[in-house]
C-alpha atoms as a printed R data frame, in Angstrom:
    type eleno elety resid chain resno       x       y      z
1   ATOM     1    CA   UNK     A     1   1.361 -32.234 44.254
2   ATOM     2    CA   UNK     A     2   3.714 -34.638 45.936
3   ATOM     3    CA   UNK     A     3   6.311 -32.327 47.324
4   ATOM     4    CA   UNK     A     4   8.090 -35.266 49.064
5   ATOM     5    CA   UNK     A     5   9.212 -36.746 45.821
6   ATOM     6    CA   UNK     A     6   9.757 -33.448 44.042
7   ATOM     7    CA   UNK     A     7  12.625 -31.653 42.598
8   ATOM     8    CA   UNK     A     8  13.541 -29.677 45.916
9   ATOM     9    CA   UNK     A     9  13.382 -32.856 48.119
10  ATOM    10    CA   UNK     A    10  15.441 -34.877 45.844
11  ATOM    11    CA   UNK     A    11  18.021 -31.977 45.543
12  ATOM    12    CA   UNK     A    12  18.492 -32.226 49.711
13  ATOM    13    CA   UNK     A    13  18.105 -35.940 50.146
14  ATOM    14    CA   UNK     A    14  21.272 -36.753 47.813
15  ATOM    15    CA   UNK     A    15  23.236 -34.774 50.247
16  ATOM    16    CA   UNK     A    16  22.593 -36.432 53.507
17  ATOM    17    CA   UNK     A    17  25.395 -38.050 55.053
18  ATOM    18    CA   UNK     A    18  25.321 -41.794 56.059
19  ATOM    19    CA   UNK     A    19  24.837 -40.881 59.940
20  ATOM    20    CA   UNK     A    20  21.767 -38.763 58.915
21  ATOM    21    CA   UNK     A    21  23.334 -35.495 59.010
22  ATOM    22    CA   UNK     A    22  23.884 -32.824 55.926
23  ATOM    23    CA   UNK     A    23  27.303 -31.219 55.450
24  ATOM    24    CA   UNK     A    24  29.918 -30.758 58.063
25  ATOM    25    CA   UNK     A    25  28.150 -27.992 60.064
26  ATOM    26    CA   UNK     A    26  24.932 -28.454 62.002
27  ATOM    27    CA   UNK     A    27  24.198 -24.864 62.731
28  ATOM    28    CA   UNK     A    28  22.980 -21.866 60.690
29  ATOM    29    CA   UNK     A    29  19.473 -21.157 59.673
30  ATOM    30    CA   UNK     A    30  20.355 -18.451 56.901
31  ATOM    31    CA   UNK     A    31  19.291 -19.008 53.407
32  ATOM    32    CA   UNK     A    32  21.132 -22.020 52.089
33  ATOM    33    CA   UNK     A    33  24.169 -21.386 49.547
34  ATOM    34    CA   UNK     A    34  23.276 -21.937 45.720
35  ATOM    35    CA   UNK     A    35  26.471 -23.673 45.249
36  ATOM    36    CA   UNK     A    36  26.048 -27.463 45.027
37  ATOM    37    CA   UNK     A    37  26.581 -29.301 48.395
38  ATOM    38    CA   UNK     A    38  26.759 -26.481 50.634
39  ATOM    39    CA   UNK     A    39  23.909 -27.048 53.158
40  ATOM    40    CA   UNK     A    40  23.650 -27.489 56.930
41  ATOM    41    CA   UNK     A    41  21.832 -30.095 58.797
42  ATOM    42    CA   UNK     A    42  19.411 -27.437 60.084
43  ATOM    43    CA   UNK     A    43  18.883 -25.823 56.620
44  ATOM    44    CA   UNK     A    44  17.936 -29.394 55.218
45  ATOM    45    CA   UNK     A    45  15.786 -30.152 58.404
46  ATOM    46    CA   UNK     A    46  13.859 -27.003 58.060
47  ATOM    47    CA   UNK     A    47  13.207 -27.371 54.380
48  ATOM    48    CA   UNK     A    48  12.239 -30.894 54.531
49  ATOM    49    CA   UNK     A    49   9.664 -30.287 57.260
50  ATOM    50    CA   UNK     A    50   8.179 -27.521 54.820
51  ATOM    51    CA   UNK     A    51   7.860 -29.985 51.982
52  ATOM    52    CA   UNK     A    52   5.792 -32.356 54.324
53  ATOM    53    CA   UNK     A    53   8.520 -34.686 55.780
54  ATOM    54    CA   UNK     A    54   7.902 -36.309 59.113
55  ATOM    55    CA   UNK     A    55   9.425 -38.515 61.586
56  ATOM    56    CA   UNK     A    56   7.899 -41.456 59.597
57  ATOM    57    CA   UNK     A    57   9.937 -40.683 56.624
58  ATOM    58    CA   UNK     A    58  13.463 -42.563 56.754
59  ATOM    59    CA   UNK     A    59  15.778 -39.521 56.092
60  ATOM    60    CA   UNK     A    60  14.097 -37.628 59.037
61  ATOM    61    CA   UNK     A    61  14.380 -40.619 61.396
62  ATOM    62    CA   UNK     A    62  18.185 -40.964 60.745
63  ATOM    63    CA   UNK     A    63  18.638 -37.333 61.445
64  ATOM    64    CA   UNK     A    64  16.635 -37.279 64.682
65  ATOM    65    CA   UNK     A    65  18.434 -40.557 65.869
66  ATOM    66    CA   UNK     A    66  21.604 -38.772 65.281
67  ATOM    67    CA   UNK     A    67  20.611 -35.949 67.311
68  ATOM    68    CA   UNK     A    68  19.290 -38.171 70.029
69  ATOM    69    CA   UNK     A    69  22.570 -39.567 70.313
70  ATOM    70    CA   UNK     A    70  24.188 -36.220 70.629
71  ATOM    71    CA   UNK     A    71  21.613 -35.231 73.428
72  ATOM    72    CA   UNK     A    72  22.752 -38.425 75.257
73  ATOM    73    CA   UNK     A    73  26.330 -37.768 74.964
74  ATOM    74    CA   UNK     A    74  27.395 -40.401 72.828
75  ATOM    75    CA   UNK     A    75  28.666 -38.420 70.013
76  ATOM    76    CA   UNK     A    76  29.248 -34.521 68.993
77  ATOM    77    CA   UNK     A    77  26.907 -33.096 66.191
78  ATOM    78    CA   UNK     A    78  29.977 -31.191 64.638
79  ATOM    79    CA   UNK     A    79  33.342 -29.666 65.732
80  ATOM    80    CA   UNK     A    80  32.000 -26.166 65.464
81  ATOM    81    CA   UNK     A    81  32.396 -23.669 68.612
82  ATOM    82    CA   UNK     A    82  31.561 -20.305 69.361
83  ATOM    83    CA   UNK     A    83  33.157 -18.340 72.049
84  ATOM    84    CA   UNK     A    84  31.647 -15.753 74.277
85  ATOM    85    CA   UNK     A    85  28.684 -17.638 75.440
86  ATOM    86    CA   UNK     A    86  27.680 -21.211 76.534
87  ATOM    87    CA   UNK     A    87  28.039 -22.970 73.382
88  ATOM    88    CA   UNK     A    88  27.540 -26.411 74.699
89  ATOM    89    CA   UNK     A    89  24.265 -25.295 76.149
90  ATOM    90    CA   UNK     A    90  23.111 -23.401 73.018
91  ATOM    91    CA   UNK     A    91  23.922 -26.863 71.248
92  ATOM    92    CA   UNK     A    92  21.522 -28.678 73.232
93  ATOM    93    CA   UNK     A    93  19.045 -26.062 72.647
94  ATOM    94    CA   UNK     A    94  19.167 -26.420 68.837
95  ATOM    95    CA   UNK     A    95  19.197 -30.117 69.141
96  ATOM    96    CA   UNK     A    96  16.422 -30.295 71.672
97  ATOM    97    CA   UNK     A    97  14.440 -27.814 69.439
98  ATOM    98    CA   UNK     A    98  14.954 -29.853 66.200
99  ATOM    99    CA   UNK     A    99  14.114 -33.139 67.723
100 ATOM   100    CA   UNK     A   100  10.829 -31.684 69.209
101 ATOM   101    CA   UNK     A   101  10.071 -30.188 65.626
102 ATOM   102    CA   UNK     A   102   9.382 -34.121 64.512
103 ATOM   103    CA   UNK     A   103   9.172 -35.811 68.101
104 ATOM   104    CA   UNK     A   104   7.329 -33.454 70.373
105 ATOM   105    CA   UNK     A   105   7.213 -35.930 73.261
106 ATOM   106    CA   UNK     A   106  10.788 -37.514 72.908
107 ATOM   107    CA   UNK     A   107  11.887 -37.545 76.578
108 ATOM   108    CA   UNK     A   108  15.375 -36.009 76.350
109 ATOM   109    CA   UNK     A   109  14.396 -33.164 74.466
110 ATOM   110    CA   UNK     A   110  10.811 -32.813 76.356
111 ATOM   111    CA   UNK     A   111  12.984 -32.749 79.716
112 ATOM   112    CA   UNK     A   112  14.982 -29.797 78.268
113 ATOM   113    CA   UNK     A   113  12.069 -27.862 77.162
114 ATOM   114    CA   UNK     A   114  10.537 -27.965 80.565
115 ATOM   115    CA   UNK     A   115  13.686 -26.838 82.127
116 ATOM   116    CA   UNK     A   116  13.465 -23.913 79.868
117 ATOM   117    CA   UNK     A   117   9.554 -23.743 80.824
118 ATOM   118    CA   UNK     A   118  10.714 -23.199 84.595
119 ATOM   119    CA   UNK     A   119  12.824 -20.331 83.604
120 ATOM   120    CA   UNK     A   120  10.351 -18.708 81.604
121 ATOM   121    CA   UNK     A   121   7.472 -19.421 84.262
122 ATOM   122    CA   UNK     A   122   9.781 -17.475 86.868
123 ATOM   123    CA   UNK     A   123  10.616 -14.530 84.358
124 ATOM   124    CA   UNK     A   124   6.795 -13.791 83.847
125 ATOM   125    CA   UNK     A   125   5.870 -15.077 87.424
126 ATOM   126    CA   UNK     A   126   4.885 -11.390 88.432
127 ATOM   127    CA   UNK     A   127   2.607 -10.720 85.531
128 ATOM   128    CA   UNK     A   128   5.035  -9.258 83.337
129 ATOM   129    CA   UNK     A   129   8.603 -10.015 82.101
130 ATOM   130    CA   UNK     A   130  11.280  -9.561 84.755
131 ATOM   131    CA   UNK     A   131  14.949  -9.356 83.686
132 ATOM   132    CA   UNK     A   132  16.047 -10.248 87.479
133 ATOM   133    CA   UNK     A   133  13.760 -13.111 87.800
134 ATOM   134    CA   UNK     A   134  14.748 -14.343 84.469
135 ATOM   135    CA   UNK     A   135  18.640 -14.321 85.266
136 ATOM   136    CA   UNK     A   136  17.963 -15.826 88.722
137 ATOM   137    CA   UNK     A   137  16.092 -18.745 87.282
138 ATOM   138    CA   UNK     A   138  18.554 -19.464 84.302
139 ATOM   139    CA   UNK     A   139  21.250 -19.492 86.880
140 ATOM   140    CA   UNK     A   140  19.474 -21.706 88.854
141 ATOM   141    CA   UNK     A   141  18.334 -24.315 86.190
142 ATOM   142    CA   UNK     A   142  21.494 -24.398 84.285
143 ATOM   143    CA   UNK     A   143  23.996 -23.762 86.856
144 ATOM   144    CA   UNK     A   144  25.541 -21.556 84.471
145 ATOM   145    CA   UNK     A   145  26.074 -17.655 84.298
146 ATOM   146    CA   UNK     A   146  24.636 -15.419 81.441
147 ATOM   147    CA   UNK     A   147  27.520 -14.859 79.432
148 ATOM   148    CA   UNK     A   148  26.446 -13.588 76.030
149 ATOM   149    CA   UNK     A   149  23.610 -12.511 73.936
150 ATOM   150    CA   UNK     A   150  22.513 -16.206 73.329
151 ATOM   151    CA   UNK     A   151  21.716 -16.473 76.935
152 ATOM   152    CA   UNK     A   152  20.457 -12.773 77.473
153 ATOM   153    CA   UNK     A   153  17.601 -13.325 75.021
154 ATOM   154    CA   UNK     A   154  15.030 -16.137 74.585
155 ATOM   155    CA   UNK     A   155  12.981 -14.616 71.647
156 ATOM   156    CA   UNK     A   156  14.567 -16.507 68.745
157 ATOM   157    CA   UNK     A   157  13.471 -19.563 66.665
158 ATOM   158    CA   UNK     A   158  14.658 -22.096 69.265
159 ATOM   159    CA   UNK     A   159  13.181 -20.907 72.212
160 ATOM   160    CA   UNK     A   160   9.706 -20.174 70.820
161 ATOM   161    CA   UNK     A   161   9.610 -23.480 68.982
162 ATOM   162    CA   UNK     A   162  10.855 -25.430 72.069
163 ATOM   163    CA   UNK     A   163   8.543 -24.112 74.401
164 ATOM   164    CA   UNK     A   164   5.337 -25.099 72.826
165 ATOM   165    CA   UNK     A   165   3.016 -27.019 74.969
166 ATOM   166    CA   UNK     A   166   5.073 -26.789 78.044
167 ATOM   167    CA   UNK     A   167   4.145 -23.598 79.529
168 ATOM   168    CA   UNK     A   168   0.961 -22.900 81.701
169 ATOM   169    CA   UNK     A   169  -1.834 -20.892 80.092
170 ATOM   170    CA   UNK     A   170  -1.351 -17.722 82.061
171 ATOM   171    CA   UNK     A   171   2.631 -17.669 81.174
172 ATOM   172    CA   UNK     A   172   1.940 -18.774 77.790
173 ATOM   173    CA   UNK     A   173  -0.242 -15.717 77.224
174 ATOM   174    CA   UNK     A   174   2.278 -13.345 78.801
175 ATOM   175    CA   UNK     A   175   5.039 -15.047 76.740
176 ATOM   176    CA   UNK     A   176   3.400 -14.533 73.544
177 ATOM   177    CA   UNK     A   177   2.321 -10.956 74.248
178 ATOM   178    CA   UNK     A   178   6.230 -10.174 74.983
179 ATOM   179    CA   UNK     A   179   7.237 -12.220 71.608
180 ATOM   180    CA   UNK     A   180   4.830 -10.520 69.449
181 ATOM   181    CA   UNK     A   181   5.596  -7.082 70.577
182 ATOM   182    CA   UNK     A   182   9.428  -7.606 70.465
183 ATOM   183    CA   UNK     A   183  10.781  -4.782 68.516
184 ATOM   184    CA   UNK     A   184  13.664  -6.810 66.999
185 ATOM   185    CA   UNK     A   185  11.232  -9.549 66.121
186 ATOM   186    CA   UNK     A   186  11.828 -13.278 66.339
187 ATOM   187    CA   UNK     A   187  15.854 -13.718 65.675
188 ATOM   188    CA   UNK     A   188  16.371 -16.220 62.799
189 ATOM   189    CA   UNK     A   189  12.715 -15.912 61.584
190 ATOM   190    CA   UNK     A   190  11.780 -12.024 61.061
191 ATOM   191    CA   UNK     A   191  13.636  -8.778 61.621
192 ATOM   192    CA   UNK     A   192  10.714  -6.651 62.935
193 ATOM   193    CA   UNK     A   193   7.880  -6.805 65.359
194 ATOM   194    CA   UNK     A   194   5.257  -9.676 64.549
195 ATOM   195    CA   UNK     A   195   2.868  -6.852 65.630
196 ATOM   196    CA   UNK     A   196   3.631  -4.619 62.761
197 ATOM   197    CA   UNK     A   197   2.414  -6.098 59.322
198 ATOM   198    CA   UNK     A   198   4.708  -5.569 56.485
199 ATOM   199    CA   UNK     A   199   4.434  -2.351 54.243
200 ATOM   200    CA   UNK     A   200   4.290  -4.616 51.110
201 ATOM   201    CA   UNK     A   201   2.301  -7.887 50.644
202 ATOM   202    CA   UNK     A   202   4.526  -9.251 47.681
203 ATOM   203    CA   UNK     A   203   7.769  -9.263 49.292
204 ATOM   204    CA   UNK     A   204  10.289 -11.697 50.879
205 ATOM   205    CA   UNK     A   205   9.508  -9.480 54.166
206 ATOM   206    CA   UNK     A   206   6.138 -10.823 54.086
207 ATOM   207    CA   UNK     A   207   7.389 -14.433 53.670
208 ATOM   208    CA   UNK     A   208   9.524 -13.802 56.860
209 ATOM   209    CA   UNK     A   209   6.691 -12.375 58.885
210 ATOM   210    CA   UNK     A   210   4.202 -15.261 57.773
211 ATOM   211    CA   UNK     A   211   6.856 -17.555 58.928
212 ATOM   212    CA   UNK     A   212   6.929 -15.810 62.462
213 ATOM   213    CA   UNK     A   213   2.893 -15.961 62.732
214 ATOM   214    CA   UNK     A   214   3.194 -19.780 61.468
215 ATOM   215    CA   UNK     A   215   5.701 -20.400 64.498
216 ATOM   216    CA   UNK     A   216   3.352 -18.878 66.745
217 ATOM   217    CA   UNK     A   217   0.323 -20.842 65.735
218 ATOM   218    CA   UNK     A   218   1.973 -23.662 67.547
219 ATOM   219    CA   UNK     A   219   0.800 -22.271 70.653
220 ATOM   220    CA   UNK     A   220  -2.830 -22.766 71.959
221 ATOM   221    CA   UNK     A   221  -3.546 -19.224 72.367
222 ATOM   222    CA   UNK     A   222  -1.578 -18.261 69.364
223 ATOM   223    CA   UNK     A   223  -4.604 -17.896 67.079
224 ATOM   224    CA   UNK     A   224  -6.235 -15.639 69.600
225 ATOM   225    CA   UNK     A   225  -3.261 -13.232 69.661
226 ATOM   226    CA   UNK     A   226  -3.049 -12.948 66.080
227 ATOM   227    CA   UNK     A   227  -6.519 -11.495 64.918
228 ATOM   228    CA   UNK     A   228  -4.613  -8.626 63.322
229 ATOM   229    CA   UNK     A   229  -2.899 -11.052 60.950
230 ATOM   230    CA   UNK     A   230  -5.722 -12.823 59.925
231 ATOM   231    CA   UNK     A   231  -7.439  -9.324 58.916
232 ATOM   232    CA   UNK     A   232  -4.169  -8.064 57.015
233 ATOM   233    CA   UNK     A   233  -4.094 -11.323 55.133
234 ATOM   234    CA   UNK     A   234  -7.895 -11.231 54.026
235 ATOM   235    CA   UNK     A   235  -7.280  -7.820 52.805
236 ATOM   236    CA   UNK     A   236  -4.714  -8.937 50.651
237 ATOM   237    CA   UNK     A   237  -6.595 -11.922 49.010
238 ATOM   238    CA   UNK     A   238  -6.913 -11.534 45.309
239 ATOM   239    CA   UNK     A   239 -10.281 -10.942 43.572
240 ATOM   240    CA   UNK     A   240 -10.248 -14.660 42.542
241 ATOM   241    CA   UNK     A   241  -9.853 -15.831 46.244
242 ATOM   242    CA   UNK     A   242  -6.109 -16.427 45.768
243 ATOM   243    CA   UNK     A   243  -2.629 -14.955 47.200
244 ATOM   244    CA   UNK     A   244   0.624 -14.195 45.338
245 ATOM   245    CA   UNK     A   245   3.567 -12.892 47.333
246 ATOM   246    CA   UNK     A   246   5.641 -12.147 43.991
247 ATOM   247    CA   UNK     A   247   8.651 -13.553 42.457
248 ATOM   248    CA   UNK     A   248  10.984 -12.520 45.292
249 ATOM   249    CA   UNK     A   249   9.234 -14.892 47.780
250 ATOM   250    CA   UNK     A   250  11.030 -17.891 46.107
251 ATOM   251    CA   UNK     A   251  13.802 -17.944 48.819
252 ATOM   252    CA   UNK     A   252  14.267 -21.790 48.583
253 ATOM   253    CA   UNK     A   253  13.446 -22.020 52.331
254 ATOM   254    CA   UNK     A   254   9.643 -21.471 52.629
255 ATOM   255    CA   UNK     A   255   8.900 -21.262 48.965
256 ATOM   256    CA   UNK     A   256   8.679 -22.723 46.003
257 ATOM   257    CA   UNK     A   257   6.755 -25.806 46.685
258 ATOM   258    CA   UNK     A   258   6.194 -26.699 43.136
259 ATOM   259    CA   UNK     A   259   9.101 -27.831 41.009
260 ATOM   260    CA   UNK     A   260   9.316 -24.670 39.132
261 ATOM   261    CA   UNK     A   261   7.669 -21.255 39.176
262 ATOM   262    CA   UNK     A   262   7.933 -21.030 35.255
263 ATOM   263    CA   UNK     A   263   4.806 -23.059 34.871
264 ATOM   264    CA   UNK     A   264   1.854 -20.824 34.453
265 ATOM   265    CA   UNK     A   265   0.115 -20.176 37.788
266 ATOM   266    CA   UNK     A   266   2.380 -22.437 40.078
267 ATOM   267    CA   UNK     A   267   3.625 -19.627 42.059
268 ATOM   268    CA   UNK     A   268   0.194 -18.200 42.836
269 ATOM   269    CA   UNK     A   269  -0.818 -21.948 43.534
270 ATOM   270    CA   UNK     A   270   2.059 -22.440 46.013
271 ATOM   271    CA   UNK     A   271   1.523 -18.892 47.835
272 ATOM   272    CA   UNK     A   272  -2.324 -19.724 48.224
273 ATOM   273    CA   UNK     A   273  -1.436 -23.196 49.772
274 ATOM   274    CA   UNK     A   274   0.831 -21.844 52.232
275 ATOM   275    CA   UNK     A   275  -1.187 -18.383 52.992
276 ATOM   276    CA   UNK     A   276  -4.559 -19.973 52.924
277 ATOM   277    CA   UNK     A   277  -3.305 -22.835 55.407
278 ATOM   278    CA   UNK     A   278  -2.228 -20.059 57.734
279 ATOM   279    CA   UNK     A   279  -5.357 -18.370 57.670
280 ATOM   280    CA   UNK     A   280  -7.369 -21.200 58.178
281 ATOM   281    CA   UNK     A   281  -5.400 -21.850 61.562
282 ATOM   282    CA   UNK     A   282  -5.770 -18.313 62.602
283 ATOM   283    CA   UNK     A   283  -9.410 -18.928 62.364
284 ATOM   284    CA   UNK     A   284  -9.379 -21.771 64.699
285 ATOM   285    CA   UNK     A   285  -9.804 -20.141 68.325
286 ATOM   286    CA   UNK     A   286  -8.910 -22.541 71.052
C-alpha cells in the first residue's frame, strides 16, 4: 500500500499554501476539524509524516524551507500570539522541533536543541530533577524569566521530540525516567503516565499511549525503559498474530493508514502494521 499517494495524503496536499504552510495558523496539535479546509500546518506535518513523507518529498521540503526562514527571522509563521508566556520562544521551540522531525541535523534547529539540552543537563545534574536548577539554567540560557505553564513544564511533544540525540547518556536516562513516570503524561500526546498501560486495548486511549511510546523510542535508551510496554502489547496480540485497536482508533491522526476501513480486514491490517512496528522497535535494545 502506497500511503503517500492515497486518499488521506491527497486530502492534505491539496490544501497546502504556496509558501509551504497550511491554513492561516501554524499551531495546534488537536485532532483536525472535519470541515474541509480547516487544518493547521502542525496537523498537516504530523499526519504526512505518519503517512511516510520525508524531506525528500516536495511538500515537506517547501514546509521545512518556510520554517527555516522563520528561524532565520526572515518572516513570521503567522500572526497568532498567546499572552502570559514567552510566545516568541515557544514559537521557536515549535519550529525547531518540526524542522528536526524531518532534518535532525539542520544547524539552526539543532543549535536550539542544544540550548535546551544544556538546560535539561543542569536540571538533572544532581541525579534527579531539580526545579531550582532548571529555573536557573532556563534563565541563563534564554535570558528570559519563566512566566507561564509552557515555560514551567518540558514534558510535552515539543521538548521530548527536540531533545533526541542531544543529551548525554546519563541525563537521557534520568530524563526518560522522569517523562515515563510523569502523572500528567506527555502533553499534546497522552493524558496519563506512560508507565501505566491503558485499561482497554481497543480504544483511542491506547492510540495516544502508543504514540507516546513511539515518541520515546526515538531515544537510544528508550526501548530499555519500556519493557513493560512490549509485554502488554504482546498480551493483546490476537490468536492470528494481529492487533485490532477497534473502530474508535480511527482518529485521522495516527490512523487510518488505508484509504477506508470499510474494506474487510483493512482496520486490522493498519493496526497490525503500526503496533507490530512499535513492538519490533521495543525489541531492539541499544
